[in-house]
N, C-alpha and C positions, 0 to 999 in steps of 0.2 A: 728377198724380203728385208735382209739386213741393210742393203744399199738404199732402198726406198725410205727406211727409217732414218738413216743418216742424212739423206737429202732433206727430209722434213725437219730435222733438227737444225740444219743450216738455215732454212728459211725462217724458222721461229727465232733463231739466234740473231738475225739481222736487226740492227739497232738504228733507228732514225736519228739523225743529228738534231740537236735541240738548241733553241736560243736560250741564253742565260743573261742575267743582268750584267751591267758594266762592272769592271774590276773595282772601281772605287765609286763612292757616292757621287752622283751627279746632281748639282743643285737645281732647284726648280722653284717656281712661285709658291709661296706659302712656307718655304723653309726658313728656319732661323739661322742667322749668321752672327758672328762676334765681330764687333767694330773696335779695332785697336786705336791707339793714340795717333793723332794726326802727325804726319811727317812732312817736312818742307819748311818754307818760310812761315813765320807766325801769321796765321789767318788765311793763308792761301795754299796750304799743302793738300795732300791726299790722305785718305783713310785706308789703312790696311784691313782687309776683310778676310776672316778665317771661317772656313766651313765648320770647323770644330772648335770648341772653346779651348784656348791654350792652357796647358797645365800651369804655366807661369806667365801671367800677363806682363811681367816686367822683362821677360825674355821669350817672346812668343814665336820667334822664328819667322821664316818667310811666309807671307800670306798667299792664298790661292788667287785672290782678286784684290782690286783697289776700287776706291770710290771717290767721287767729287761731290761737292755741295751743289744743290739746285734751289736752295732757299736762302738767299743772302741775309735776310732780316730775321731769321729764326736761329736761336742758339743751338750750337752743335753739342752732342753728347757722345762720349766715347767710353770704352771699356764696359760695354753692355751689349745686349743682343737686339737686333732688329729683324724685320721680316721682309723677305724678297717679295716684290709685288710688280704688277704690270702698270702701265700708265693709267689704266682705268681706275686703279686704286690710289692714285695720287691724292694726298690729303691737303696739299697747299693751295694757295689762291693767287699765286703770282702768274707771270707770263708763260710759265711752263705748261699751263693748261691748254695752250694753243698748239695744235698739231704741227704747224709750221715751225714754231720755236723748238718743239721736240725734235724735229728732223734736223735742224741746225745743230743742236747740241749733240745729237748722235754722230753727225759728220765730224764735229770737232773731236769727239772721243775716238773715232776710227782713225784719225790722222795725227793724233797727239801721243805723247808719252803718257803711260807706259804701253799703249797698244803697239807703238813702234819704238824702236830703240832710240837712245839719245843721239847716236851718230847719224841715223837715218833722218830723224827729225831735224837735227842741226843742218845736215846737208840740204834738205828740202827748204828750210827757212833761210839758209845763207848765214848760219852762225857756226863758227868754229869752236870746238871744245865746249859744247853746250853742257851746262851742269844740270843735275837732277832737279835741284830746287828752282832754278830758272824755268825749266820745262814745266814743272808742276804749277808754278805761279802763272805762267802764260796761259795754261789750259784752264785754270780756275777762273781767271779774269775773262777769258773768252766765253766761258759758259755763263757767267753772271751777266755779261753784256746782253745775252739773249733772254735769260730767265727773269732778270730783275730790272733791267734798264731799257733795252730796246734801242740803245745808241752807244757810240763809243765815248767812254769817259776818260778823264785824266787820272788814270789809276796811279797809285804810288809805287812805281816800278822799283824793284830792288837793283836791277841792272838794265843796261840797254839791250842785252841779249834777250831778256824776258819780254821786253816790249816788241822786239823784232819778231819773235816767235808768235806773240799774240796777234800781230797784224797778219802774219802768214795764215794763221788758223781762221781768223775772222774773214779775211779776203776769200779764202777757199770756201767757207761756209756760205758767203754771200753769192759766190759765183754759181752755185748749184741749187738744186731744189731740196737738198738735205737727204737724209736716209730714213729708213724704217727700222724698227726693232729687228725684224727678220733679216735685214741685211747686215746687222752688226753681230747678231748671235751666231753661234756655230753649233750644229747638231750632227750627230752621227748615230747610225744604227746598223746592225748586221743581222740578216735573217738567214737562218739555217734551213736546209731542206727538211720536209716533213715526212719523207718516205724512207723506207729501209735503205741502209747503206751497207755495202759489202766490200771486202778486200778484193783486189784484182780489177778495180774499176776507177773511174773518176768520181770521187765523193763530192757531192754538191747538188745544186749550186748554193753558194753563200753570196747573198745579195747585199751590197753595201749601199746605204742611203745616207747622203750627207748634204749639208748646205755649203760645205767648204769646197774650194776648187779641186783639191785632191785629198786623198786619205792614204795612209800607210797601213798595210795589213801584214801581220806576222802570225806564224803558226808555232805552237809549242806542243810537242817537240817539232823540230824543223822538218817540214815536208814541202816539196816543191808545189807551187801554185800555178795553175794553168787555166786557159779558157775552155770553153765547151768543146773545142776541137782538139784539145790536148796541147796547144801551143803555149810556151812559157808566157806568164803574165808579169808585168812590172809591178811588184808589190809596193813600191813607193809612189806610184802614180795612178792609184785607183780612183775612178771618178764616180759621181752619183749614178746609181742604177747598175753599176757593173757587176757581173756575175763571175765568181771565182770557183775553182774546183781544186781539191787536193788530189795530187797525182799518186794514186795507190795501185796503178796497173801492175806493178811488180810485186805488190804485197800479197802474202798468203795467210797471214795470221791476223787475229783480232787486235784491235787497238783503239786508241782514242786520242784526241787532240783538242786544243783550245785555239780558236781563231780570234784575233784581236784587231780591231780597226781603230786607228788613232788619227785625229785631226787637230789642227791648231785652233785655239780659241776656247770659248765657253758658251754653253747654252743660255746663260743668264747675263751675258754682256749687254749693256743697254737697259737692263731692268733697274727699277728703283728699290731702295730699301726704306721702309717706313720705320721710324725710330721712336720708341716711347721715351718719356722723360725719366722714368725709373726702370731699372732692369726687371724684367718679368711683367711689366705693365703692358697696357694695350694702347697703341697710338691711335688717336682719333683726330678728326679735323679740328676740333676745339682744343685738343691737348696732345701735342706731339713735339718732338725735337726736330732738328734740321733733317729734311729728307735728302738722301744721297743717291747717286746713280753709279751703277757698277761698270767696271771695265776689266777686261782680261789682259794681263800683262803679256808682253812678247815672250814667247816660250811656253805659255800655258797650253795645255792639251786636254782634249776630251776623248774618252775611249768607250767602246762598246765591244762586247764579246759574244761568242757563240761556241757551244761545245759540240763536238762530233765524235761518234763512236761507230765502229764498223765491225762486222763479223768476219772471221776468217773461214777458210775452207775446211770441210770435214770429210775425211776419206776413210772407207772401210777396207782393210786388207783383203786382197783377192788371192785365192789359193793358186799356187804355182811353184815351179822349182826355185829353190834358193841355193846360193853358193856358200859353202862353209868357208871358214878361214883358211882351210888347207887347199881350197880350190875344187874339192869334190862336190858333185851335185847331189842334193838330197831332196826328198819330197817335203813339201810344206806340210806343217802339222794341220790335221783336220779334226783332232779330238780323239784319234785312235793311234796306237803305236805303229811304227813303221813295219813291224814283223807280223802284222795281223794276217796277211795272205797265207803265209806258211802254216800258221795255226789253223786256219780254216781248212787247208788241204789235209792236214793231219786228222782233223775231226771228220772230214768227209770219208777218208780211207777207213778210219775206225768204224764209222757208221756202216760202210759197205761190208766190212768183215763181219760185223755183228749180225747184219741181215742174213748173210750166207750161213753163218753158224746156226742161226735160228731156224732156217729152213731145214738144215740137216737134222737138228734135234727133233723137229716135228715129223720128218720122214722116218726116223728110227722108231719113234713111238708108234707110228702106224704099223 
């Protein structure tokens, strides 16, 4: 009876792993972002974008995202909040309303700084020691070439390097059919098992879903990750749809862990930001500041997490001989003292003597 109760407690104690939200806030359409002061050459720089309002706008720190203008003839506003939106929420009336133009702009963003490093962009464009301001200027002019002109203009280049990078970007955009928002954004999710999990098994599966080529997965505390067969899995090369397990075959106690999947990029790269003319106001088609488009800088990451807990084994002691520290064998305790057989024998002898005496007394009385 005791063992069946213990087994029942083990089953009831089994805890299913559960999905949880990402470690940090993941931006999405409809969210508000803070637009910092433009950086780069005057008129052609990029806007630093903060997911949270900086405590000190004069020293805001590194932004999570950057943005470029897609409305040349509309005045820009900074140090205020804008709203992330999709292309269907675009308030402007220029050439960016054309899906073909949108695809060209997205291609430029995907192949320009800060999506790629200055060294990689410079190598691709054939420019040695490319500066940040030259890279930003080239990218902004390339975007305006599509959103507001439709042709190559005699832009007032700051340097020949800027012009060279501009032509590299435009030539690349012209050579292809462009990109879609889904191709530029990066998403990741991790799904935990919904059934009971126990120590001594492979806990899982944890399924990773991502638009990135690969994801890195980590476990805290550190536990080996394996596939369904128990073979080691490469935690830094997890692909979309891959299932992972925590190797707890040698574990006997209860525990928990947090599984985190990380990918490069942002889920809102390529989204636009609608900007009001006054902070706290509402941007409309008739009254809005310059619309900007988001890009995730090289090194930006997006994460998703899942929590896992498992039950350990529960055992009930079984009666049997035990060995004392001196090496002698003693009986296991069962709730009665070890001297109880002798006591019972004494009682039986006494009972027998009493019975004989009783019979003698009765005979004498007769």
